[in-house]
KEGU-637968 format. One record per residue (C-alpha): residue number from 1; residue in three letters; chain; x, y, z. Coordinates in steps of 0.05 Angstrom, whole numbers, plus 5000, padded with zeros to 4 digits. Layout:
REM KEGU-637968
NUM_ALA_A_X_Y_Z
...
This chain:
REM KEGU-637968
1_MET_A_4544_4842_5119
2_SER_A_4561_4769_5119
3_ASP_A_4625_4734_5138
4_TYR_A_4668_4701_5085
5_PRO_A_4651_4654_5053
6_ALA_A_4582_4684_5042
7_THR_A_4547_4622_5015
8_GLN_A_4565_4554_4988
9_THR_A_4535_4576_4921
10_GLU_A_4582_4636_4917
11_CYS_A_4642_4593_4933
12_SER_A_4621_4543_4880
13_LYS_A_4616_4598_4828
14_LEU_A_4685_4623_4846
15_LYS_A_4714_4554_4843
16_ALA_A_4684_4542_4775
17_GLU_A_4712_4607_4747
18_ASP_A_4782_4603_4777
19_PRO_A_4838_4574_4734
20_PRO_A_4838_4498_4742
21_SER_A_4912_4493_4761
22_PHE_A_4916_4511_4835
23_GLY_A_4968_4483_4882
24_ARG_A_5024_4438_4863
25_THR_A_4990_4413_4799
26_GLN_A_4999_4481_4766
27_SER_A_5073_4472_4747
28_ARG_A_5062_4414_4699
29_ARG_A_5001_4446_4667
30_SER_A_5037_4513_4662
31_ALA_A_5095_4480_4625
32_VAL_A_5047_4449_4575
33_PHE_A_5012_4516_4566
34_TRP_A_5075_4555_4554
35_GLU_A_5099_4505_4503
36_GLY_A_5040_4526_4462
37_SER_A_5078_4589_4445
38_ARG_A_5115_4548_4392
39_ASN_A_5054_4548_4348
40_GLY_A_5040_4622_4357
41_LYS_A_4986_4623_4411
42_ILE_A_5026_4663_4460
43_ARG_A_5051_4711_4407
44_THR_A_4979_4728_4394
45_ALA_A_4967_4740_4468
46_LEU_A_5028_4784_4472
47_LEU_A_5005_4828_4415
48_SER_A_4939_4841_4451
49_VAL_A_4973_4872_4511
50_PHE_A_4992_4935_4472
51_SER_A_4924_4959_4494
52_PHE_A_4933_4927_4563
53_GLN_A_4939_4989_4606
54_LEU_A_4895_5032_4561
55_LEU_A_4832_4992_4575
56_ALA_A_4779_5025_4618
57_ALA_A_4742_4984_4670
58_ASP_A_4682_4948_4640
59_PRO_A_4621_4993_4651
60_ASN_A_4575_4933_4648
61_ALA_A_4611_4895_4703
62_THR_A_4574_4879_4767
63_GLU_A_4583_4934_4818
64_ALA_A_4632_4911_4872
65_THR_A_4607_4908_4943
66_SER_A_4651_4906_5004
67_ALA_A_4646_4838_5034
68_GLY_A_4656_4827_5109
69_PHE_A_4715_4784_5128
70_SER_A_4721_4731_5181
71_ASN_A_4785_4702_5210
72_SER_A_4748_4639_5232
73_GLY_A_4779_4573_5210
74_GLN_A_4853_4561_5204
75_PRO_A_4883_4542_5136
76_VAL_A_4935_4488_5128
77_ASN_A_5000_4525_5135
78_ARG_A_5041_4488_5083
79_PRO_A_5102_4523_5053
80_LEU_A_5087_4564_4991
81_ARG_A_5127_4598_4936
82_ILE_A_5101_4669_4928
83_VAL_A_5115_4724_4877
84_ILE_A_5097_4794_4900
85_ALA_A_5093_4840_4840
86_GLY_A_5096_4916_4840
87_GLY_A_5123_4971_4884
88_GLY_A_5151_5037_4861
89_THR_A_5131_5075_4923
90_GLY_A_5127_5058_4996
91_GLY_A_5051_5059_4991
92_HIS_A_5053_4999_4946
93_LEU_A_5115_4964_4972
94_PHE_A_5103_4964_5048
95_PRO_A_5036_4926_5045
96_GLY_A_5072_4873_5003
97_ILE_A_5126_4867_5056
98_ALA_A_5073_4860_5110
99_VAL_A_5040_4802_5072
100_ALA_A_5107_4770_5059
101_GLN_A_5122_4772_5134
102_GLU_A_5055_4739_5149
103_PHE_A_5068_4683_5099
104_GLU_A_5135_4670_5133
105_THR_A_5102_4670_5201
106_ARG_A_5055_4614_5177
107_ASN_A_5112_4572_5151
108_ALA_A_5185_4593_5153
109_ALA_A_5200_4547_5094
110_SER_A_5158_4591_5047
111_LYS_A_5198_4625_4992
112_ILE_A_5181_4696_4971
113_ILE_A_5209_4741_4917
114_PHE_A_5190_4811_4895
115_VAL_A_5185_4830_4821
116_SER_A_5187_4903_4801
117_THR_A_5229_4954_4763
118_GLY_A_5282_4959_4817
119_ASN_A_5281_5034_4832
120_PRO_A_5326_5060_4888
121_LEU_A_5271_5057_4941
122_GLU_A_5255_4984_4925
123_ARG_A_5328_4964_4926
124_THR_A_5342_5000_4991
125_VAL_A_5281_4976_5030
126_LEU_A_5282_4904_5005
127_SER_A_5357_4896_5017
128_LYS_A_5343_4910_5090
129_THR_A_5287_4859_5095
130_GLY_A_5326_4803_5062
131_TYR_A_5275_4791_5006
132_SER_A_5301_4779_4936
133_LEU_A_5283_4831_4883
134_GLN_A_5278_4808_4810
135_THR_A_5274_4866_4760
136_ILE_A_5232_4874_4697
137_THR_A_5220_4929_4646
138_ALA_A_5158_4972_4658
139_ALA_A_5137_5046_4656
140_GLY_A_5076_5084_4677
141_ILE_A_5025_5108_4626
142_LYS_A_4974_5153_4659
143_GLY_A_4988_5227_4657
144_ARG_A_5055_5222_4620
145_GLY_A_5039_5253_4553
146_LEU_A_5024_5218_4488
147_TRP_A_5096_5203_4466
148_ASN_A_5116_5176_4534
149_GLN_A_5052_5134_4535
150_VAL_A_5070_5103_4468
151_LYS_A_5140_5087_4494
152_SER_A_5111_5057_4557
153_VAL_A_5063_5012_4519
154_ALA_A_5120_4989_4474
155_LYS_A_5156_4964_4536
156_ILE_A_5099_4918_4558
157_PRO_A_5116_4856_4516
158_LYS_A_5189_4858_4539
159_GLY_A_5166_4864_4612
160_ILE_A_5119_4805_4604
161_LEU_A_5174_4762_4573
162_GLU_A_5222_4780_4629
163_ALA_A_5169_4765_4681
164_ASN_A_5154_4699_4647
165_ARG_A_5226_4677_4653
166_ILE_A_5226_4695_4727
167_LEU_A_5161_4656_4739
168_LYS_A_5185_4596_4699
169_LYS_A_5248_4592_4740
170_PHE_A_5216_4605_4808
171_SER_A_5152_4564_4796
172_PRO_A_5107_4601_4846
173_ASP_A_5043_4575_4877
174_LEU_A_5013_4645_4877
175_THR_A_5025_4715_4849
176_LEU_A_5004_4777_4888
177_GLY_A_4997_4844_4852
178_LEU_A_5006_4908_4891
179_GLY_A_4973_4955_4841
180_SER_A_5030_4996_4812
181_TYR_A_5045_4996_4738
182_SER_A_5104_4948_4750
183_ALA_A_5054_4895_4773
184_GLY_A_5022_4892_4704
185_PRO_A_5073_4850_4665
186_ALA_A_5083_4801_4722
187_ILE_A_5008_4790_4733
188_PHE_A_4996_4781_4659
189_ALA_A_5053_4731_4655
190_ALA_A_5023_4694_4714
191_TRP_A_4956_4691_4678
192_LEU_A_4989_4663_4616
193_ARG_A_5022_4609_4659
194_ARG_A_4957_4593_4696
195_ILE_A_4986_4613_4763
196_PRO_A_4932_4635_4814
197_ILE_A_4930_4711_4820
198_VAL_A_4908_4757_4876
199_VAL_A_4913_4833_4875
200_HIS_A_4909_4883_4932
201_GLU_A_4881_4953_4925
202_GLN_A_4906_5003_4977
203_ASN_A_4863_5064_4961
204_ILE_A_4789_5078_4968
205_LEU_A_4785_5089_4893
206_PRO_A_4822_5034_4854
207_GLY_A_4875_5056_4805
208_ILE_A_4875_5039_4731
209_THR_A_4925_4982_4739
210_ASN_A_4883_4944_4789
211_ARG_A_4819_4958_4750
212_ILE_A_4852_4922_4692
213_LEU_A_4887_4867_4732
214_SER_A_4823_4850_4770
215_ARG_A_4798_4817_4706
216_PHE_A_4855_4767_4710
217_ALA_A_4853_4757_4785
218_ASN_A_4821_4702_4827
219_ARG_A_4814_4750_4886
220_VAL_A_4814_4826_4896
221_TYR_A_4830_4849_4966
222_ILE_A_4807_4919_4985
223_SER_A_4829_4964_5042
224_PHE_A_4767_5007_5054
225_GLU_A_4698_4979_5068
226_ASN_A_4668_5032_5023
227_THR_A_4717_5023_4966
228_LYS_A_4686_5052_4902
229_SER_A_4693_5005_4843
230_ASN_A_4656_4964_4791
231_MET_A_4701_4904_4798
232_ASP_A_4668_4835_4800
233_SER_A_4639_4832_4870
234_ARG_A_4646_4756_4871
235_LYS_A_4722_4764_4873
236_VAL_A_4724_4822_4923
237_ARG_A_4744_4812_4996
238_TRP_A_4748_4869_5046
239_THR_A_4812_4854_5085
240_GLY_A_4842_4921_5104
241_ASN_A_4910_4948_5084
242_PRO_A_4969_4907_5113
243_VAL_A_5015_4942_5161
244_ARG_A_5087_4920_5172
245_ARG_A_5095_4875_5232
246_GLU_A_5151_4917_5264
247_LEU_A_5104_4977_5270
248_LEU_A_5051_4938_5307
249_GLU_A_5100_4900_5351
250_TYR_A_5140_4962_5370
251_SER_A_5077_4999_5389
252_ASP_A_5056_4943_5435
253_ARG_A_5124_4933_5467
254_HIS_A_5138_5006_5480
255_ALA_A_5070_5031_5503
256_GLU_A_5097_5044_5572
257_VAL_A_5157_5084_5546
258_VAL_A_5111_5125_5502
259_SER_A_5067_5140_5561
260_GLU_A_5127_5167_5600
261_HIS_A_5148_5209_5540
262_SER_A_5078_5239_5536
263_GLY_A_5080_5258_5609
264_ASN_A_5145_5298_5605
265_GLY_A_5111_5360_5576
266_LEU_A_5145_5354_5507
267_PHE_A_5097_5355_5448
268_THR_A_5125_5316_5389
269_ILE_A_5103_5330_5317
270_LEU_A_5122_5279_5264
271_ILE_A_5122_5305_5193
272_ILE_A_5128_5255_5136
273_GLY_A_5117_5272_5063
274_GLY_A_5121_5200_5038
275_SER_A_5184_5164_5018
276_GLN_A_5207_5224_4975
277_GLY_A_5186_5280_5020
278_ALA_A_5134_5334_5003
279_HIS_A_5161_5403_4983
280_ARG_A_5096_5441_4996
281_ILE_A_5089_5412_5066
282_ASN_A_5162_5429_5079
283_THR_A_5153_5502_5058
284_ALA_A_5088_5509_5099
285_VAL_A_5124_5482_5161
286_ILE_A_5181_5532_5151
287_GLU_A_5129_5588_5147
288_ALA_A_5094_5562_5209
289_LEU_A_5156_5559_5254
290_GLY_A_5161_5634_5263
291_ASP_A_5089_5639_5288
292_LEU_A_5094_5584_5341
293_GLU_A_5096_5601_5415
294_ASP_A_5118_5559_5473
295_LYS_A_5173_5533_5429
296_GLU_A_5213_5501_5485
297_HIS_A_5158_5449_5493
298_LEU_A_5157_5429_5420
299_HIS_A_5199_5376_5385
300_PHE_A_5193_5365_5310
301_VAL_A_5214_5301_5274
302_HIS_A_5214_5318_5200
303_GLN_A_5226_5273_5140
304_THR_A_5241_5322_5084
305_GLY_A_5264_5283_5023
306_ASN_A_5333_5297_4993
307_ALA_A_5320_5365_4961
308_ASP_A_5295_5402_5023
309_GLU_A_5336_5372_5079
310_GLN_A_5386_5430_5088
311_PRO_A_5335_5488_5082
312_VAL_A_5289_5455_5132
313_LYS_A_5346_5443_5182
314_GLU_A_5366_5516_5176
315_ALA_A_5295_5539_5190
316_TYR_A_5291_5500_5255
317_ARG_A_5359_5526_5276
318_ARG_A_5340_5597_5260
319_ASN_A_5276_5592_5302
320_ASN_A_5312_5555_5359
321_ILE_A_5264_5495_5358
322_GLN_A_5283_5425_5378
323_CYS_A_5283_5379_5318
324_THR_A_5306_5315_5285
325_VAL_A_5311_5326_5210
326_GLN_A_5330_5274_5158
327_SER_A_5316_5262_5085
328_PHE_A_5289_5193_5101
329_PHE_A_5278_5152_5165
330_ASP_A_5285_5077_5172
331_ASN_A_5260_5074_5244
332_MET_A_5187_5091_5231
333_ALA_A_5162_5044_5285
334_GLU_A_5197_5084_5339
335_LEU_A_5178_5151_5308
336_TYR_A_5104_5133_5303
337_SER_A_5104_5110_5375
338_ARG_A_5135_5175_5402
339_ALA_A_5093_5223_5360
340_ASP_A_5035_5261_5391
341_LEU_A_5012_5291_5325
342_LEU_A_5028_5273_5252
343_ILE_A_5027_5319_5192
344_CYS_A_5030_5280_5127
345_ARG_A_5001_5262_5060
346_ALA_A_4942_5214_5056
347_GLY_A_4969_5156_5016
348_ALA_A_4932_5092_5033
349_THR_A_4990_5058_5068
350_THR_A_5002_5119_5112
351_VAL_A_4928_5120_5129
352_ALA_A_4931_5046_5146
353_GLU_A_4991_5054_5191
354_ILE_A_4962_5114_5228
355_THR_A_4895_5081_5240
356_ALA_A_4925_5014_5261
357_LEU_A_4968_5050_5312
358_GLY_A_4914_5100_5332
359_LYS_A_4950_5167_5321
360_ALA_A_4924_5238_5315
361_VAL_A_4938_5267_5246
362_ILE_A_4931_5328_5201
363_PHE_A_4927_5303_5130
364_ILE_A_4949_5347_5072
365_PRO_A_4930_5304_5011
366_PHE_A_4974_5306_4950
367_PRO_A_4932_5345_4900
368_TYR_A_4958_5309_4838
369_ALA_A_4945_5238_4862
370_ALA_A_4910_5196_4810
371_ASP_A_4834_5206_4811
372_ASN_A_4844_5251_4873
373_HIS_A_4847_5187_4915
374_GLN_A_4885_5219_4973
375_VAL_A_4829_5269_4986
376_LEU_A_4780_5210_4987
377_ASN_A_4825_5170_5034
378_ALA_A_4832_5228_5083
379_GLY_A_4760_5250_5077
380_THR_A_4735_5183_5101
381_LEU_A_4769_5195_5168
382_ALA_A_4759_5270_5172
383_GLU_A_4683_5263_5165
384_ASP_A_4682_5222_5229
385_GLY_A_4729_5266_5269
386_ALA_A_4785_5215_5263
387_ALA_A_4832_5264_5228
388_GLU_A_4840_5336_5206
389_MET_A_4847_5351_5132
390_ILE_A_4876_5413_5099
391_ILE_A_4870_5417_5024
392_GLU_A_4937_5439_4995
393_LYS_A_4908_5501_4960
394_ASP_A_4885_5525_5029
395_LEU_A_4950_5509_5063
396_SER_A_4991_5564_5096
397_GLY_A_5041_5571_5151
398_GLN_A_4991_5609_5193
399_ILE_A_4937_5555_5188
400_LEU_A_4987_5501_5204
401_SER_A_5016_5538_5265
402_LYS_A_4946_5548_5293
403_LYS_A_4930_5474_5286
404_ILE_A_4995_5454_5320
405_ALA_A_4985_5503_5377
406_TYR_A_4913_5480_5387
407_TYR_A_4929_5407_5394
408_ALA_A_4990_5420_5437
409_ALA_A_4945_5458_5486
410_HIS_A_4884_5411_5481
411_ARG_A_4908_5340_5495
412_GLU_A_4836_5315_5505
413_ALA_A_4818_5335_5433
414_LEU_A_4883_5302_5409
415_ASN_A_4868_5237_5446
416_ASP_A_4796_5237_5422
417_MET_A_4819_5242_5350
418_ALA_A_4870_5186_5360
419_ALA_A_4817_5140_5391
420_LYS_A_4770_5152_5332
421_ALA_A_4827_5139_5283
422_ARG_A_4841_5072_5316
423_ARG_A_4770_5050_5302
424_PHE_A_4786_5054_5228
425_GLY_A_4848_5011_5235
426_ASN_A_4855_4938_5218
427_PRO_A_4919_4908_5247
428_ALA_A_4897_4839_5223
429_ALA_A_4896_4858_5149
430_ALA_A_4958_4816_5130
431_LYS_A_4929_4757_5167
432_ASN_A_4863_4765_5131
433_ILE_A_4897_4763_5063
434_VAL_A_4941_4704_5078
435_ASP_A_4883_4665_5108
436_ASP_A_4844_4674_5043
437_CYS_A_4904_4657_4999
438_TYR_A_4910_4590_5034
439_ARG_A_4835_4579_5025
440_LEU_A_4840_4596_4951
441_LEU_A_4898_4549_4939
442_ASP_A_4868_4492_4979
443_THR_A_4799_4492_4945
């Protein structure tokens, strides 16, 4: 596996195929290009996107291979204007925030905006980070039924026009797509304006949005070395999945405090079902509480989602078990650091955070995730002893209580799992992506 860039020949091919308007020269060329809409050229392009999200990946494309990545060589850290497109869930949004933080670390004068549909999670999280959120129209297509799919496709031209107005006003140097359906209109608008495009895929099996958007992108960043795809391997860079800076920094700063906490005999279990909770995990935990022994040495920290918060609180009270229960937690850095064992879904960003921090985990993959990608994400670690995995159809309170009791009593096994998980982590993922973005813009 070779370091990036692999060869001068490969770089030359990439340079020849990339849009010719990198860097500061793109604004003038973009303006000329967009003016072409007056004679109907852009209208033709807009009509073509009715099939935009319905395209399958090209079966004849070159099979993507995971390229090794080197951090050697420092790019020129000039200020950039960056659009980060997509979100919807924490799994898409948080890697974008991590990359935004890294761009700002390189040059505080860089300007970054997020473009997405503006759902409550996006508004809440981004308002606390200080990043501007610009909203567009978009809706998912996959798995929504024929009539809803038709309505979603009909929204695409409006979303592209809205995104184009945002890009025209902001005049970005680069657009980063995070892979959710809301990234599609913004990335397509960036392609029409000849703005350089990079996309990031969080999961081991790329979703349909990124399989489509990879055709318009200059770079495709992947999180797993063994990512399965047929995207153009010349564009692919294996970077890892970016983790928010505060998680990494808190873990380093508070290592001593965490060590003291571990030595006080209290075993802390952190349960997170994603940004919206996970009802099946919640009910399994409620079932497990009655079977647990040595309850005075257990402490549960449980993110339930809105719907289950009160029933879960009542279950802990009824079983007289120490707990901290909320619908959603903002202080994940602290909670990760204090946890001895995690029980959670296997979304790619959760996997990235757990491995970067080196935590022991029981994954319960969401069974309805697109293309079963959560099972694939978790299975990669479980096969190497870096995690436990319980398939949801096999989940029960009895199984969960036995797992919790085992790891509470066998700290060596717990620590061994955590050490193996850390080997899968890549705390430098955001740095890898930003390094390559500077290289791309400066070629």
